[in-house]
C-alpha positions as CSV (number, residue, x, y, z in Angstrom):
1,X,64.5,3.4,-39.1
2,X,61.3,4.2,-40.9
3,X,58.2,2.4,-40.1
4,X,58.1,0.7,-43.6
5,X,61.6,-0.6,-43.1
6,X,60.6,-2.0,-39.7
7,X,57.5,-3.6,-41.3
8,X,59.7,-5.2,-44.2
9,X,62.2,-6.4,-41.7
10,X,59.6,-8.1,-39.5
11,X,57.8,-9.6,-42.5
12,X,61.2,-11.0,-43.7
13,X,62.0,-12.4,-40.2
14,X,58.5,-14.0,-39.9
15,X,58.7,-15.4,-43.5
16,X,62.1,-17.0,-42.5
17,X,60.6,-18.5,-39.3
18,X,57.8,-20.0,-41.2
19,X,59.9,-21.4,-43.9
20,X,62.4,-22.8,-41.4
21,X,59.5,-24.5,-39.6
22,X,57.9,-25.9,-42.7
23,X,61.3,-27.2,-43.6
24,X,61.6,-29.0,-40.3
25,X,58.3,-30.6,-40.5
26,X,58.7,-31.7,-44.1
27,X,62.4,-32.7,-43.6
28,X,63.4,-30.3,-46.3
29,X,66.8,-29.1,-45.2
30,X,67.0,-26.5,-48.0
31,X,63.8,-24.7,-46.7
32,X,65.3,-24.8,-43.2
33,X,68.5,-23.2,-44.6
34,X,66.5,-20.6,-46.6
35,X,64.4,-19.7,-43.5
36,X,67.6,-19.2,-41.4
37,X,69.2,-17.0,-44.1
38,X,66.0,-14.9,-44.3
39,X,66.1,-14.4,-40.6
40,X,69.8,-13.6,-40.6
41,X,69.2,-11.0,-43.4
42,X,66.5,-9.2,-41.5
43,X,68.5,-9.1,-38.4
44,X,71.5,-7.8,-40.2
45,X,69.1,-5.0,-41.8
46,X,67.8,-4.2,-38.5
47,X,71.3,-3.8,-36.9
48,X,72.1,-1.5,-39.8
49,X,69.2,0.6,-39.4
50,X,70.0,0.8,-35.7
51,X,73.4,2.2,-36.4
52,X,72.2,4.8,-38.8
53,X,69.5,5.9,-36.2
54,X,72.6,6.2,-33.6
55,X,74.6,8.2,-36.0
56,X,71.9,10.5,-36.9
57,X,71.2,11.1,-33.2
């Protein structure tokens, strides 16, 4: 996984955590869902990149 990919994934994860927290504070369920979706997407990308790294060996 390249450094830029790691940074992008971390930024998306952080954005998701912030969005989820804001949604919880404001009672906005759609923001909570968006935040969780961003976190899930970042995790999936990270897992995919890890598989690529293992295959490349």
